[in-house]
C-alpha positions in Angstrom: 74.5 -95.1 -155.8 75.4 -92.0 -158.1 72.1 -89.7 -158.5 70.5 -89.9 -161.3 71.0 -87.6 -164.2 67.5 -86.0 -165.2 67.8 -85.2 -161.0 71.0 -83.0 -161.5 70.4 -79.2 -161.7 74.0 -78.8 -162.4 76.5 -80.1 -165.0 80.2 -80.1 -166.2 81.6 -76.0 -165.6 84.9 -74.9 -166.8 87.9 -74.1 -165.3 87.0 -70.8 -165.5 83.9 -71.9 -164.2 84.6 -73.9 -161.0 87.4 -70.7 -160.2 84.8 -67.7 -159.9 82.4 -70.4 -157.5 85.4 -71.4 -155.3 86.4 -67.5 -155.3 82.6 -66.2 -154.6 81.5 -69.3 -152.0 84.7 -68.9 -150.0 84.0 -65.1 -150.0 80.9 -65.4 -149.2 81.6 -67.7 -146.0 85.1 -65.8 -145.0 84.2 -62.4 -146.3 80.2 -62.0 -146.2 80.0 -58.1 -145.2 81.6 -57.8 -149.3 78.7 -60.4 -150.9 77.7 -59.7 -152.8 80.7 -59.2 -155.5 81.5 -56.8 -157.6 83.2 -58.2 -161.4 86.0 -56.7 -160.2 86.1 -58.2 -156.6 85.3 -61.5 -158.6 89.2 -60.8 -160.2 91.1 -60.4 -157.2 89.9 -63.8 -155.4 90.6 -65.6 -158.8 94.1 -64.1 -158.9 94.7 -63.9 -155.8 98.1 -66.4 -155.1 97.4 -67.8 -151.5 94.6 -71.3 -151.3 94.9 -71.5 -154.6 96.0 -73.9 -157.9 97.3 -72.9 -160.4 97.2 -69.9 -159.6 95.7 -67.2 -162.8 95.6 -64.3 -164.0 92.0 -63.6 -165.2 90.6 -60.2 -166.1 87.2 -57.4 -165.7 86.4 -59.2 -169.8 87.4 -62.7 -168.6 85.1 -62.6 -165.0 82.5 -61.5 -167.1 81.8 -63.4 -169.7 82.3 -66.2 -167.4 79.8 -64.9 -165.2 77.1 -64.8 -168.0 77.4 -68.2 -168.8 77.3 -69.3 -165.4 73.9 -67.4 -164.8 72.6 -69.3 -167.9 73.6 -72.6 -167.0 71.8 -71.7 -163.4 74.6 -71.5 -161.3 75.3 -67.8 -160.4 72.7 -64.5 -160.6 73.3 -60.5 -161.0 72.1 -57.8 -158.8 72.0 -54.7 -158.0 74.2 -53.0 -155.3 74.2 -49.7 -153.3 75.1 -47.2 -156.1 73.6 -49.2 -158.8 76.9 -51.2 -158.9 76.1 -54.8 -160.2 77.0 -57.3 -158.4 77.3 -60.9 -158.3 76.1 -64.4 -156.2 76.2 -67.9 -156.3 72.8 -70.1 -156.5 74.9 -73.8 -155.2 73.1 -74.2 -152.3 69.7 -75.2 -154.4 72.3 -75.6 -157.6 74.0 -78.5 -156.6 71.5 -79.2 -153.9 74.2 -79.1 -150.5 74.9 -78.3 -147.1 76.7 -75.4 -145.6 79.7 -78.1 -144.7 78.9 -80.1 -147.9 79.4 -76.7 -149.6 82.4 -75.1 -147.8 84.3 -78.4 -148.8 83.1 -78.2 -152.9 84.7 -75.0 -152.2 88.1 -75.4 -151.7 87.8 -78.7 -154.1 87.0 -76.1 -157.0 89.6 -73.2 -155.8 92.8 -76.0 -155.5 91.3 -79.6 -157.2 92.7 -82.9 -156.1 94.0 -83.3 -152.9 94.5 -85.1 -149.9 91.1 -85.4 -147.7 93.5 -83.9 -144.5 93.9 -81.2 -146.0 90.9 -80.4 -147.7 89.7 -80.7 -143.4 92.0 -78.2 -142.9 90.3 -76.1 -145.7 87.3 -76.4 -145.2 87.3 -75.5 -141.8 88.1 -72.2 -142.1 84.6 -72.0 -143.9 83.0 -74.0 -142.0 83.8 -76.2 -138.8 84.9 -79.7 -139.4 85.5 -81.6 -136.5 88.1 -84.5 -137.5 88.4 -86.9 -140.4 85.7 -89.3 -140.2 84.0 -86.3 -139.7 84.9 -85.1 -143.5 85.0 -88.4 -144.6 81.3 -89.0 -144.3 80.5 -85.5 -145.6 82.5 -87.1 -148.9 80.5 -90.7 -149.1 77.4 -88.4 -148.8 78.7 -86.0 -152.0 80.1 -89.5 -154.1 76.7 -90.6 -153.8 75.4 -87.5 -155.6 79.2 -87.8 -157.7 79.8 -84.3 -156.1 82.9 -86.3 -155.2 84.8 -88.5 -156.5 87.7 -91.1 -155.2 91.0 -90.2 -156.8 92.8 -93.3 -154.5 91.5 -96.9 -154.9 89.0 -98.6 -152.7 90.4 -99.9 -149.3 93.3 -97.1 -148.9 93.5 -95.5 -145.6 95.7 -92.9 -145.1 96.5 -90.2 -148.0 93.5 -90.5 -149.5 92.9 -88.1 -152.8 89.6 -86.4 -154.1 88.6 -84.2 -156.2 85.6 -82.6 -157.0 82.8 -84.4 -160.2 82.5 -80.7 -161.6 85.0 -81.7 -164.3 83.9 -82.2 -167.8 84.5 -85.7 -168.7 87.9 -85.9 -170.9 89.2 -83.5 -168.3 88.0 -85.4 -165.5 89.9 -88.2 -167.2 93.4 -86.4 -166.9 92.7 -85.9 -163.7 92.5 -89.2 -163.2 95.8 -89.6 -165.2 98.0 -86.8 -163.6 96.9 -88.7 -160.5 98.2 -92.0 -161.3 100.9 -90.9 -161.7 101.9 -88.7 -159.7 101.0 -92.0 -157.4 103.1 -94.3 -159.3 105.7 -92.1 -158.4 104.5 -91.8 -154.3 104.2 -87.8 -154.5 101.0 -88.6 -152.5 101.5 -91.2 -150.4 105.4 -90.3 -149.0 104.5 -87.1 -146.2 101.4 -89.2 -144.7 104.0 -92.5 -144.4 106.9 -90.2 -143.2 104.4 -88.2 -140.5 102.8 -91.5 -139.1 105.3 -91.9 -136.4 105.0 -88.4 -135.6 101.3 -87.7 -135.6 101.4 -90.8 -133.3 103.5 -89.1 -131.0 101.7 -86.3 -131.2 98.1 -87.6 -129.9 99.6 -89.6 -127.1 101.2 -86.0 -125.3 98.6 -84.0 -127.5 99.2 -80.8 -129.4 101.1 -78.2 -128.2 99.4 -74.8 -127.8 101.6 -72.6 -130.2 100.0 -75.1 -133.3 96.5 -74.4 -131.8 97.6 -70.8 -132.2 99.4 -70.2 -135.5 96.4 -71.8 -136.8 94.2 -69.3 -135.7 96.5 -66.5 -137.0 96.8 -68.4 -140.1 92.9 -68.5 -140.8 92.8 -64.7 -139.4 95.4 -63.4 -141.8 94.0 -64.7 -144.7 90.5 -63.7 -144.0 91.8 -60.2 -143.3 93.8 -60.7 -146.5 90.7 -60.9 -148.4 88.6 -57.8 -146.2 91.7 -55.6 -148.1 91.5 -56.7 -150.9 87.8 -56.7 -151.2 88.3 -52.9 -149.2 90.6 -51.4 -152.2 88.4 -52.8 -155.0 85.4 -50.7 -153.4 87.4 -47.8 -152.9 88.8 -47.7 -156.7 84.8 -48.3 -157.8 83.7 -44.9 -155.1 86.4 -43.4 -157.1 85.6 -44.0 -160.8 81.5 -43.2 -159.5 82.8 -40.1 -158.0 85.1 -38.8 -160.6 88.9 -38.6 -158.6 
């Protein structure tokens, strides 16, 4: 059962608002040493090409204007960092009333939109550990009771279940549902699970080869390093600007 609207602190968000909040959650979890974030760092995080859909091209004015709107809605706050540099942080734990793992799931949905449960678990696990698919499904069901997660796949579907977040404005959510229905009719979501079912069954019988875990760990490390390098680049640029270099 959905939670009453009167009990919610959150409201629907525009695409730019969703991207910025997703970035702040992601960076707070993966590179906490550079959080809260400057506007320049948020711009870099929003426009990075990995783990984003769609890829954007925001500028500092876009981000600052959106941050002010998020502050009015209660989803973000401005803080003063070292050197009097203005920084921003999200307030989503209170705004959405979610746990650490639930927030990681929401962040991935905000950054990429509709995706299968399998893909969502893999992506969210880089921020918070999610043991297996049943563990994710239990979390999604809890989020769905609060309208924070929405199943696009029909009830009863077992494989390739597609889910998204519930922070879309109503008109946009309807377009998302229609787009999914068209993609599902074309077999874009259910073709891959069907094709891989036999391979997964065989792999489960013998266990995954060690190199798969190593590659997954390397990918996570690379993603974290990219975020760190981007944040350091921004910090250096701002330091040079402050020193007049």
